[in-house]
C-alpha positions as a printed Julia matrix, in Angstrom:
93×3 Matrix{Float64}:
   0.0    0.0     0.0
   2.66   2.47   -1.01
   0.25   4.78   -2.84
  -3.34   4.3    -1.67
  -6.09   5.66   -3.86
  -9.85   5.98   -3.57
 -12.14   6.21   -6.57
 -15.55   7.78   -5.92
 -18.26   9.08   -8.2
 -19.77  12.48   -7.52
 -23.42  12.92   -6.6
 -25.42  16.0    -7.5
 -28.05  17.96   -5.6
 -29.77  19.22   -8.77
 -28.6   22.81   -8.27
 -25.23  22.41   -9.96
 -23.3   21.27   -6.88
 -21.49  17.95   -6.87
 -20.34  16.23   -3.71
 -19.01  13.02   -2.23
 -17.61  11.87    1.1
 -14.88   9.4     2.0
 -12.44   8.56    4.77
  -8.78   9.26    4.39
  -6.61   6.11    4.4
  -5.02   5.23    7.74
  -1.56   6.15    6.47
   0.33   9.31    7.37
   1.82  11.37    4.59
   0.98  13.91    1.91
  -1.89  12.96   -0.38
  -2.99  14.54   -3.61
  -6.73  14.78   -4.1
  -7.75  14.99   -7.74
 -11.06  15.73   -9.39
 -11.18  14.94  -13.08
 -14.54  15.48  -14.72
 -14.96  14.78  -18.39
 -18.2   14.99  -20.29
 -18.69  14.72  -24.0
 -19.29  18.13  -25.57
 -18.16  20.13  -22.53
 -14.83  21.4   -21.3
 -13.1   18.94  -19.01
 -12.53  19.93  -15.39
  -9.31  18.98  -13.63
  -8.53  20.06  -10.06
  -5.87  18.79   -7.68
  -4.89  19.72   -4.15
  -2.25  18.34   -1.8
  -3.39  17.6     1.75
  -1.08  16.5     4.59
  -2.4   13.68    6.81
  -0.68  13.67   10.19
  -1.25  12.08   13.59
  -3.02  14.01   16.32
  -0.9   16.26   18.49
  -0.79  15.57   22.21
  -3.43  18.24   22.94
  -5.84  17.25   20.15
  -7.02  13.95   21.65
 -10.25  13.64   23.59
  -9.87  14.31   27.29
 -11.54  11.11   28.54
 -12.0    8.23   26.15
 -15.21   6.29   26.96
 -13.69   2.91   26.06
 -10.96   3.44   28.67
 -13.37   3.67   31.65
 -12.43   0.17   32.9
  -8.79   1.27   33.05
  -9.73   4.47   34.88
 -11.75   2.42   37.37
  -8.89  -0.03   37.85
  -6.38   2.73   38.55
  -8.65   4.51   41.06
  -9.52   1.25   42.82
  -5.78   0.46   43.04
  -5.13   3.87   44.61
  -7.98   3.37   47.09
  -6.73  -0.13   47.95
  -3.21   1.19   48.5
  -4.48   3.93   50.83
  -6.6    1.47   52.82
  -3.71  -1.03   53.03
  -1.33   1.75   54.15
  -3.75   3.0    56.8
  -4.35  -0.51   58.15
  -0.63  -1.33   58.16
   0.45   1.94   59.8
  -2.23   2.11   62.48
  -2.39  -1.6    63.35
  -0.87  -2.56   66.71
């Protein structure tokens, strides 16, 4: 998968606007998005734009990820268990 590509056809809304949606491949790098529209009897349309795809920065992630709640619970229960164990051990005669 050295050069991933996605082929999509454009849909129209009837008012002269064409659109489509797709997900960017899960590969970091610089991609070139091309639109090439050719229709018999009309001028062809060719557009291209380069878009960088990069990983999230450290401050762009979600604050609390819902799928990590079991890990959050485990860490807080471990802290509570450590505090209870310490209190019992220190204040036991």
